[in-house]
N, C-alpha and C positions, 0 to 999 in steps of 0.2 A: 504494500500500500504506500508506504512512505517513499520508497525508492522511485516509484513511478512519478510522483510529484516532484521529487528532486531532479530526476532526469528531464522532465518537461521544463522545469525552471532553468536548468543548465542549457537546454536547447535554445532558450531565448537570450543567452549570453550572461546569465546571472552566475555569480560565484557563490556556492553554498558551502559553508563550513560549520554551521550550527542549525539544528532543527529543534524547535520547541513545540511540544505537543501534549495532549492529554493522555489519559491512561491507555487509550487505544494505540498509541505509538510505542508503548513499552513491551510489545510482544517480541518473542524471540527472533522472528524474521527481520523485524525492523532493527533490533539491536545488532544482529549479524551484518545487515546491510550497512548500518552506520559505521561499524568497525571496518568493514571491507573498503568503504568509500572514504574512510578517515574523516567522518563527519561527527561532530559532537552532538549527541542526542540528549536533550533535556526533556524528561517526561515525568508525569506523576507516577507514583508507585503503582505497580500492577501485579497481576498473578501470572505465574508461569508454572505450568504443570501442577497447579493447585497450591503453590507456595507464594506467600507474599514476599516481595523483595523490596528492600530499600537500596537502590542502586549505588554502588560504589565500585571503583575500578577493579579492586581485587576480586570481589564477588562476581562481577561481570566476566572477567577473564576466566575464572574457574568454571562458570556455567557454560560459556561458549566453546570450551575445548571439547 
């Protein structure tokens, strides 16, 4: 979801380095896309696989491996 919006924005010439979103943006696919694209993702806490996460870099890196 997020990556499609980022790509459309980049196609218009925008430089995207940060995305701010609500809980819908905190899903695993968006987190992985943000990491791959080297985009800082700021989103509200969400649930992944039934667990509540308070995102910090160390937890995120462990989860995405």
